N, CA, C and O of each residue as an XYZ file, in Angstrom:
692
protein
N       0.840     -1.175      0.000
C       0.000      0.000      0.000
C       0.889      1.244      0.000
O       1.826      1.325      0.794
N       0.614      2.217     -0.878
C       1.439      3.437     -0.890
C       1.270      4.204      0.410
O       0.216      4.170      1.045
N       2.332      4.892      0.787
C       2.276      5.612      2.056
C       1.515      6.929      1.919
O       1.440      7.517      0.840
N       0.964      7.366      3.026
C       0.270      8.644      3.095
C       1.329      9.736      3.165
O       2.202      9.703      4.032
N       1.255     10.697      2.260
C       2.298     11.714      2.148
C       1.964     13.016      2.867
O       2.827     13.885      2.993
N       0.722     13.167      3.345
C       0.365     14.405      4.024
C      -0.800     14.145      4.975
O      -1.733     13.412      4.648
N      -0.730     14.755      6.154
C      -1.833     14.695      7.114
C      -2.038     16.084      7.701
O      -1.120     16.904      7.729
N      -3.256     16.335      8.170
C      -3.547     17.641      8.753
C      -4.659     17.512      9.785
O      -5.356     16.500      9.855
N      -4.801     18.547     10.567
C      -5.879     18.651     11.540
C      -6.096     20.137     11.811
O      -5.215     20.958     11.556
N      -7.263     20.472     12.325
C      -7.610     21.866     12.610
C      -8.214     21.983     13.988
O      -8.716     21.016     14.560
N      -8.152     23.202     14.508
C      -8.776     23.519     15.791
C      -9.176     24.993     15.752
O      -8.516     25.800     15.098
N     -10.251     25.341     16.449
C     -10.663     26.739     16.540
C     -10.156     27.285     17.866
O     -10.393     26.707     18.927
N      -9.449     28.418     17.783
C      -8.880     29.073     18.950
C      -9.548     30.436     19.077
O      -9.672     31.166     18.093
N      -9.969     30.771     20.266
C     -10.692     32.018     20.505
C      -9.722     33.195     20.628
O      -9.664     33.878     21.651
N      -8.971     33.405     19.559
C      -7.979     34.482     19.461
C      -7.943     34.903     17.989
O      -8.206     34.083     17.109
N      -7.626     36.145     17.716
C      -7.588     36.663     16.340
C      -6.475     36.004     15.514
O      -5.440     35.629     16.064
N      -6.685     35.859     14.188
C      -5.689     35.225     13.323
C      -4.298     35.838     13.419
O      -3.308     35.107     13.409
N      -4.201     37.148     13.513
C      -2.889     37.793     13.567
C      -2.140     37.402     14.843
O      -0.922     37.229     14.816
N      -2.849     37.264     15.940
C      -2.223     36.866     17.200
C      -1.694     35.440     17.105
O      -0.575     35.157     17.535
N      -2.501     34.541     16.540
C      -2.063     33.148     16.390
C      -0.860     33.082     15.460
O       0.107     32.373     15.736
N      -0.922     33.823     14.359
C       0.208     33.843     13.412
C       1.486     34.310     14.103
O       2.536     33.683     13.965
N       1.395     35.405     14.840
C       2.595     35.949     15.503
C       3.238     34.923     16.428
O       4.464     34.841     16.498
N       2.443     34.154     17.127
C       2.985     33.145     18.042
C       3.560     31.952     17.274
O       4.673     31.511     17.559
N       2.809     31.430     16.304
C       3.258     30.227     15.592
C       4.393     30.490     14.606
O       5.143     29.571     14.277
N       4.531     31.701     14.139
C       5.590     31.989     13.167
C       6.935     32.285     13.839
O       7.898     32.647     13.163
N       7.001     32.136     15.142
C       8.257     32.279     15.880
C       8.792     30.876     16.170
O       8.329     30.230     17.111
N       9.761     30.387     15.380
C      10.226     29.013     15.570
C      10.854     28.760     16.934
O      10.919     27.614     17.379
N      11.316     29.812     17.603
C      11.920     29.605     18.922
C      10.868     29.238     19.973
O      11.210     28.732     21.041
N       9.592     29.491     19.672
C       8.515     29.234     20.629
C       7.833     27.883     20.435
O       7.087     27.450     21.314
N       8.065     27.209     19.320
C       7.328     25.975     19.006
C       7.466     24.914     20.094
O       6.547     24.118     20.289
N       8.577     24.884     20.796
C       8.778     23.899     21.850
C       7.765     24.001     22.979
O       7.621     23.065     23.766
N       7.067     25.120     23.070
C       6.042     25.275     24.116
C       4.820     24.401     23.854
O       4.090     24.055     24.783
N       4.596     24.043     22.580
C       3.380     23.316     22.219
C       3.648     21.932     21.640
O       2.874     21.004     21.876
N       4.711     21.786     20.903
C       5.001     20.535     20.209
C       5.442     19.428     21.171
O       6.182     19.696     22.118
N       4.996     18.191     20.941
C       5.459     17.092     21.788
C       6.904     16.673     21.496
O       7.511     15.975     22.308
N       7.463     17.084     20.358
C       8.839     16.702     20.010
C       9.809     17.869     19.958
O      10.962     17.731     20.368
N       9.369     19.000     19.469
C      10.279     20.130     19.308
C      10.617     20.745     20.660
O       9.760     20.857     21.537
N      11.873     21.139     20.816
C      12.342     21.743     22.065
C      12.794     23.183     21.842
O      13.539     23.740     22.648
N      12.336     23.779     20.742
C      12.701     25.153     20.428
C      13.616     25.206     19.226
O      13.889     24.188     18.590
N      14.084     26.395     18.921
C      14.913     26.589     17.732
C      15.824     27.787     17.917
O      15.617     28.633     18.787
N      16.828     27.826     17.077
C      17.735     28.965     17.008
C      17.657     29.521     15.597
O      17.892     28.802     14.626
N      17.326     30.799     15.485
C      17.253     31.446     14.177
C      18.656     31.839     13.762
O      19.396     32.441     14.539
N      19.016     31.500     12.545
C      20.324     31.867     12.004
C      20.209     33.234     11.347
O      19.217     33.537     10.684
N      21.223     34.045     11.536
C      21.193     35.382     10.951
C      20.367     36.327     11.798
O      20.204     36.129     13.002
N      19.852     37.349     11.154
C      19.107     38.391     11.842
C      17.817     37.843     12.436
O      17.051     37.161     11.755
N      17.584     38.139     13.686
C      16.385     37.662     14.396
C      15.337     38.760     14.342
O      15.498     39.814     14.957
N      14.276     38.512     13.610
C      13.146     39.438     13.523
C      11.921     38.612     13.193
O      11.976     37.386     13.278
N      10.828     39.232     12.824
C       9.640     38.468     12.456
C       9.934     37.510     11.312
O      10.902     37.684     10.572
N       9.100     36.514     11.181
C       9.290     35.499     10.139
C       9.286     36.126      8.748
O       8.549     37.074      8.477
N      10.124     35.578      7.877
C      10.173     36.026      6.489
C      10.597     34.846      5.617
O      11.309     33.951      6.072
N      10.158     34.853      4.379
C      10.529     33.786      3.450
C      12.045     33.799      3.294
O      12.648     34.839      3.029
N      12.641     32.636      3.462
C      14.092     32.503      3.390
C      14.769     32.453      4.750
O      15.947     32.106      4.838
N      14.045     32.795      5.815
C      14.612     32.720      7.158
C      15.018     31.265      7.436
O      14.262     30.338      7.145
N      16.205     31.077      7.996
C      16.712     29.743      8.316
C      16.785     29.599      9.827
O      17.210     30.510     10.536
N      16.361     28.435     10.304
C      16.475     28.155     11.735
C      16.828     26.691     11.933
O      16.583     25.846     11.072
N      17.406     26.419     13.086
C      17.738     25.048     13.452
C      16.868     24.649     14.632
O      16.898     25.279     15.689
N      16.094     23.593     14.430
C      15.176     23.114     15.450
C      15.792     21.982     16.255
O      16.441     21.092     15.706
N      15.580     22.028     17.567
C      16.022     20.953     18.463
C      14.824     20.068     18.759
O      13.753     20.559     19.116
N      15.007     18.763     18.611
C      13.905     17.829     18.744
C      14.296     16.645     19.619
O      15.471     16.297     19.734
N      13.281     16.031     20.237
C      13.529     14.869     21.090
C      12.313     13.962     21.051
O      11.176     14.420     21.163
N      12.566     12.669     20.889
C      11.517     11.646     20.939
C      12.070     10.506     21.769
O      12.993      9.811     21.345
N      11.507     10.312     22.949
C      12.046      9.281     23.842
C      13.506      9.586     24.138
O      13.841     10.715     24.496
N      14.388      8.586     23.991
C      15.800      8.814     24.284
C      16.572      9.472     23.120
O      17.750      9.803     23.263
N      15.906      9.655     21.983
C      16.584     10.169     20.800
C      16.416     11.672     20.650
O      15.315     12.201     20.798
N      17.521     12.357     20.356
C      17.498     13.798     20.125
C      18.177     14.077     18.791
O      19.107     13.369     18.406
N      17.719     15.097     18.089
C      18.297     15.467     16.809
C      18.046     16.944     16.537
O      17.219     17.591     17.178
N      18.791     17.450     15.563
C      18.683     18.847     15.153
C      18.338     18.873     13.671
O      18.858     18.076     12.891
N      17.462     19.789     13.288
C      17.094     19.938     11.878
C      17.384     21.354     11.410
O      17.345     22.297     12.200
N      17.674     21.499     10.125
C      17.782     22.829      9.515
C      16.529     23.033      8.685
O      16.125     22.170      7.906
N      15.924     24.197      8.873
C      14.655     24.505      8.231
C      14.732     25.875      7.569
O      15.468     26.758      8.009
N      13.962     26.026      6.511
C      13.869     27.317      5.821
C      12.400     27.680      5.658
O      11.598     26.869      5.196
N      12.056     28.902      6.040
C      10.682     29.385      5.917
C      10.349     29.568      4.437
O      11.098     30.195      3.688
N       9.202     29.002      4.030
C       8.759     29.073      2.632
C       7.512     29.944      2.456
O       7.182     30.333      1.336
N       6.829     30.247      3.544
C       5.661     31.135      3.483
C       5.556     31.888      4.805
O       5.653     31.292      5.877
N       5.360     33.187      4.721
C       5.209     34.030      5.915
C       4.213     35.138      5.585
O       4.584     36.298      5.403
N       2.958     34.758      5.512
C       1.877     35.677      5.181
C       1.121     36.007      6.470
O       0.269     35.231      6.903
N       1.428     37.161      7.089
C       0.857     37.497      8.398
C      -0.656     37.304      8.465
O      -1.411     37.799      7.628
N      -1.067     36.565      9.493
C      -2.476     36.320      9.734
C      -3.109     35.291      8.827
O      -4.290     34.979      8.981
N      -2.335     34.741      7.861
C      -2.913     33.804      6.895
C      -2.185     32.464      6.824
O      -2.820     31.410      6.857
N      -0.843     32.502      6.728
C      -0.116     31.256      6.467
C       1.340     31.371      6.888
O       1.981     32.404      6.691
N       1.855     30.283      7.477
C       3.265     30.159      7.820
C       3.682     28.741      7.465
O       2.992     27.783      7.815
N       4.814     28.599      6.767
C       5.282     27.264      6.377
C       6.805     27.239      6.336
O       7.460     28.259      6.119
N       7.349     26.038      6.552
C       8.790     25.845      6.431
C       9.079     24.420      5.987
O       8.300     23.498      6.230
N      10.214     24.269      5.334
C      10.637     22.925      4.927
C      11.843     22.519      5.750
O      12.709     23.337      6.063
N      11.884     21.249      6.093
C      12.988     20.662      6.843
C      13.892     20.002      5.810
O      13.460     19.114      5.075
N      15.160     20.443      5.757
C      16.008     19.966      4.665
C      17.398     19.509      5.091
O      18.263     19.314      4.238
N      17.630     19.337      6.372
C      18.883     18.742      6.859
C      18.635     18.244      8.273
O      17.801     18.781      9.001
N      19.380     17.201      8.651
C      19.173     16.578      9.961
C      20.490     16.014     10.473
O      21.368     15.659      9.686
N      20.623     15.932     11.770
C      21.795     15.320     12.384
C      21.604     15.213     13.885
O      20.681     15.804     14.447
N      22.477     14.460     14.527
C      22.353     14.249     15.968
C      22.677     15.526     16.755
O      21.912     15.919     17.636
N      23.799     16.171     16.445
C      24.182     17.393     17.171
C      24.113     18.646     16.307
O      23.966     19.761     16.808
N      24.222     18.439     15.021
C      24.079     19.535     14.070
C      23.491     18.955     12.790
O      23.687     17.772     12.515
N      22.786     19.740     12.013
C      22.110     19.226     10.815
C      23.079     19.086      9.630
O      23.118     19.943      8.747
N      23.840     18.025      9.622
C      24.887     17.831      8.610
C      24.431     17.015      7.401
O      25.064     17.086      6.347
N      23.346     16.240      7.526
C      22.894     15.374      6.433
C      21.775     16.070      5.656
O      20.652     16.168      6.150
N      22.072     16.555      4.439
C      21.043     17.268      3.674
C      20.060     16.302      3.011
O      20.384     15.143      2.752
N      18.885     16.792      2.749
C      17.889     16.009      2.029
C      16.493     16.520      2.321
O      16.246     17.163      3.341
N      15.587     16.222      1.402
C      14.187     16.600      1.590
C      13.596     15.720      2.685
O      13.612     14.494      2.568
N      13.077     16.326      3.739
C      12.567     15.565      4.884
C      11.063     15.789      5.052
O      10.283     14.839      4.984
N      10.662     17.028      5.268
C       9.240     17.312      5.496
C       8.966     18.792      5.303
O       9.877     19.620      5.329
N       7.706     19.104      5.111
C       7.234     20.490      5.099
C       6.124     20.603      6.132
O       5.230     19.759      6.202
N       6.195     21.657      6.931
C       5.168     21.960      7.929
C       4.491     23.259      7.514
O       5.160     24.220      7.135
N       3.168     23.284      7.585
C       2.411     24.469      7.192
C       1.303     24.732      8.203
O       0.684     23.809      8.732
N       1.071     26.008      8.454
C       0.010     26.451      9.352
C      -0.834     27.472      8.603
O      -0.308     28.447      8.065
N      -2.129     27.249      8.568
C      -3.060     28.180      7.922
C      -3.980     28.754      8.985
O      -4.397     28.060      9.912
N      -4.289     30.043      8.833
C      -5.098     30.769      9.813
C      -6.318     31.340      9.107
O      -6.199     32.155      8.192
N      -7.495     30.900      9.545
C      -8.730     31.311      8.903
C      -9.639     31.973      9.938
O      -9.946     31.374     10.969
N     -10.072     33.214      9.664
C     -10.957     33.885     10.625
C     -12.268     33.122     10.775
O     -12.819     32.596      9.808
N     -12.748     33.077     12.006
C     -14.023     32.446     12.334
C     -14.880     33.511     13.007
O     -14.366     34.382     13.709
N     -16.175     33.434     12.790
C     -17.095     34.415     13.366
C     -16.839     34.600     14.858
O     -16.618     33.634     15.588
N     -16.873     35.848     15.296
C     -16.672     36.155     16.703
C     -15.226     36.467     17.050
O     -14.894     36.600     18.228
N     -14.357     36.586     16.050
C     -12.967     36.948     16.300
C     -12.031     35.785     16.561
O     -10.873     35.995     16.920
N     -12.509     34.567     16.388
C     -11.673     33.383     16.606
C     -10.929     33.017     15.320
O     -11.110     33.646     14.277
N     -10.090     31.988     15.421
C      -9.279     31.538     14.290
C      -9.324     30.027     14.181
O      -9.148     29.319     15.172
N      -9.563     29.533     12.968
C      -9.385     28.106     12.692
C      -7.932     27.941     12.256
O      -7.513     28.483     11.233
N      -7.169     27.183     13.046
C      -5.766     26.908     12.737
C      -5.688     25.503     12.160
O      -6.163     24.548     12.775
N      -5.094     25.377     10.986
C      -4.875     24.080     10.362
C      -3.381     23.846     10.293
O      -2.636     24.670      9.764
N      -2.947     22.711     10.833
C      -1.539     22.311     10.784
C      -1.428     21.155      9.795
O      -2.193     20.194      9.862
N      -0.466     21.259      8.876
C      -0.291     20.262      7.820
C       1.153     19.775      7.824
O       2.087     20.577      7.811
N       1.327     18.467      7.842
C       2.648     17.846      7.699
C       2.669     17.135      6.365
O       1.749     16.382      6.044
N       3.728     17.371      5.570
C       3.903     16.699      4.292
C       5.245     15.993      4.290
O       6.277     16.588      4.599
N       5.219     14.728      3.940
C       6.427     13.909      3.841
C       7.135     14.264      2.531
O       6.616     13.995      1.448
N       8.304     14.859      2.635
C       9.057     15.254      1.438
C      10.048     14.182      0.982
O      10.834     14.426      0.066
N      10.025     13.016      1.594
C      10.947     11.940      1.231
C      10.418     11.176      0.014
O      10.326      9.949      0.034
N      10.082     11.894     -1.016
C       9.464     11.291     -2.205
C      10.404     10.354     -2.957
O       9.948      9.444     -3.649
N      11.699     10.568     -2.828
C      12.663      9.699     -3.518
C      12.844      8.356     -2.813
O      13.408      7.427     -3.391
N      12.374      8.247     -1.581
C      12.501      6.995     -0.833
C      11.462      6.005     -1.331
O      10.287      6.353     -1.448
N      11.871      4.781     -1.626
C      10.863      3.758     -1.947
C       9.941      3.536     -0.740
O      10.380      3.642      0.406
N       8.682      3.233     -0.996
C       7.713      3.056      0.085
C       8.168      2.023      1.108
O       7.989      2.225      2.309
N       8.749      0.926      0.652
C       9.183     -0.133      1.577
C      10.288      0.367      2.508
O      10.283      0.051      3.698
N      11.225      1.137      1.979
C      12.330      1.670      2.791
C      11.776      2.689      3.788
O      12.114      2.652      4.971
N      10.926      3.598      3.307
C      10.330      4.602      4.199
C       9.506      3.921      5.282
O       9.566      4.314      6.446
N       8.740      2.905      4.909
C       7.914      2.193      5.874
C       8.741      1.521      6.961
O       8.389      1.578      8.139
N       9.838      0.884      6.567
C      10.706      0.226      7.548
C      11.339      1.259      8.482
O      11.352      1.077      9.699
N      11.862      2.340      7.905
C      12.455      3.407      8.720
C      11.425      3.991      9.683
O      11.703      4.169     10.869
N      10.234      4.288      9.163
C       9.184      4.893      9.973
C       8.833      4.022     11.175
O       8.686      4.524     12.290
N       8.701      2.741     10.950
C       8.309      1.840     12.041
C       9.385      1.763     13.126
O       9.066      1.587     14.302
N      10.641      1.893     12.743
C      11.728      1.926     13.731
C      11.697      3.259     14.489
O      11.783      3.285     15.717
N      11.574      4.363     13.743
C      11.637      5.705     14.335
C      10.418      6.046     15.183
O      10.509      6.889     16.076
N       9.280      5.409     14.922
C       8.044      5.757     15.650
C       7.507      4.593     16.488
O       6.367      4.625     16.953
N       8.323      3.589     16.671
C       7.921      2.410     17.466
C       6.701      1.718     16.887
O       5.730      1.442     17.591
N       6.767      1.439     15.581
C       5.753      0.595     14.961
C       4.710      1.261     14.104
O       3.844      0.576     13.560
N       4.755      2.580     13.960
C       3.738      3.270     13.168
C       4.348      3.889     11.923
O       5.571      3.950     11.790
N       3.516      4.341     11.025
C       3.989      5.142      9.901
C       4.161      6.572     10.396
O       3.587      6.949     11.419
N       4.950      7.373      9.674
C       5.084      8.768     10.071
C       3.754      9.503      9.964
O       3.469     10.383     10.776
N       2.940      9.157      8.976
C       1.648      9.827      8.846
C       0.794      9.595     10.093
O       0.231     10.544     10.639
N       0.694      8.353     10.544
C      -0.079      8.066     11.757
C       0.537      8.748     12.969
O      -0.174      9.305     13.806
N       1.850      8.703     13.059
C       2.552      9.322     14.176
C       2.308     10.831     14.201
O       2.034     11.405     15.255
N       2.410     11.466     13.035
C       2.243     12.924     12.972
C       0.803     13.355     13.246
O       0.581     14.460     13.739
N      -0.169     12.513     12.939
C      -1.562     12.852     13.293
C      -1.666     13.131     14.796
O      -2.288     14.107     15.213
N      -1.051     12.266     15.595
C      -1.072     12.460     17.045
C      -0.299     13.690     17.476
O      -0.752     14.441     18.340
N       0.870     13.903     16.876
C       1.668     15.091     17.208
C       0.930     16.379     16.858
O       0.944     17.337     17.631
N       0.293     16.398     15.708
C      -0.444     17.592     15.284
C      -1.589     17.882     16.258
O      -1.775     19.026     16.670
N      -2.351     16.856     16.625
C      -3.466     17.048     17.558
C      -2.962     17.598     18.888
O      -3.549     18.527     19.442
N      -1.870     17.021     19.399
C      -1.303     17.487     20.672
C      -0.850     18.934     20.565
O      -1.131     19.737     21.456
N      -0.156     19.276     19.492
C       0.323     20.642     19.302
C      -0.844     21.628     19.262
O      -0.811     22.660     19.930
N      -1.863     21.311     18.485
C      -3.004     22.222     18.368
C      -3.732     22.391     19.693
O      -4.130     23.504     20.037
N      -3.913     21.318     20.437
C      -4.592     21.430     21.731
C      -3.773     22.253     22.723
O      -4.331     23.057     23.469
N      -2.461     22.058     22.735
C      -1.596     22.844     23.630
C      -1.584     24.313     23.228
O      -1.623     25.198     24.083
N      -1.531     24.568     21.929
C      -1.555     25.944     21.430
C      -2.851     26.639     21.835
O      -2.830     27.772     22.316
N      -3.970     25.964     21.641
C      -5.275     26.525     22.011
C      -5.305     26.867     23.503
O      -5.694     27.971     23.883
N      -4.900     25.930     24.329
C      -4.918     26.159     25.782
C      -4.039     27.350     26.160
O      -4.439     28.185     26.971
N      -2.847     27.428     25.575
C      -1.917     28.511     25.915
C      -2.431     29.867     25.441
O      -2.419     30.828     26.209
N      -2.878     29.960     24.197
C      -3.298     31.255     23.663
C      -4.593     31.741     24.303
O      -4.735     32.932     24.582
N      -5.527     30.842     24.536
C      -6.766     31.272     25.176
C      -6.519     31.665     26.629
O      -7.162     32.583     27.139
N      -5.599     30.983     27.295
C      -5.233     31.354     28.662
C      -4.561     32.723     28.680
O      -4.858     33.552     29.540
N      -3.647     32.962     27.723
C      -2.981     34.266     27.623
C      -4.011     35.372     27.362
O      -3.909     36.466     27.916
N      -4.994     35.077     26.520
C      -6.040     36.060     26.197
C      -6.875     36.412     27.414
O      -7.231     37.572     27.620
N      -7.191     35.393     28.228
C      -7.975     35.656     29.444
C      -7.172     36.499     30.427
O      -7.721     37.386     31.080
N      -5.870     36.225     30.534
C      -5.015     37.014     31.446
C      -4.923     38.450     30.970
O      -4.919     39.368     31.790
N      -4.847     38.672     29.631
C      -4.715     40.020     29.092
C      -5.973     40.846     29.349
O      -5.892     42.063     29.520
N      -7.138     40.191     29.377
C      -8.399     40.894     29.589
C      -8.611     41.202     31.064
O      -9.228     42.213     31.400
N      -8.115     40.354     31.940
C      -8.313     40.521     33.398
C      -7.703     41.786     33.928
O      -7.789     42.059     35.125
């Protein structure tokens, strides 16, 4: 069976799209919500997200830790943020290659809320399905990356919602 190359999920957050975008487009903050990411270091000038911005993400799954190099591919305030992961390594991202693309879309919802959609796309298109499947099952303890990422996406979105809505309530108080 061919592997699933993309998965996504959405959640409605009671915060304006621009606020959600500002938080999610800061790669150094992703570790607050993601079950695997532990934050990032932006290379070069540190400012708001922009197409071409490069950052290195620190990640951990169980006893395994790794670093990825990522480049922002979309930075449309209040609408869309995306980046591609194109290098990986244990302590530094030394092994280049197409790995994945992560995308976040922000859609206004009545009442000032935002529907946030998180999309993971497997960029390992050159990998034969059998090789990718074997690797995935080792790396995720028996699952495909698509199934594994469905859970990660849901966890990230729920944590993001809880954090942003809590911050919004504190700001109003």
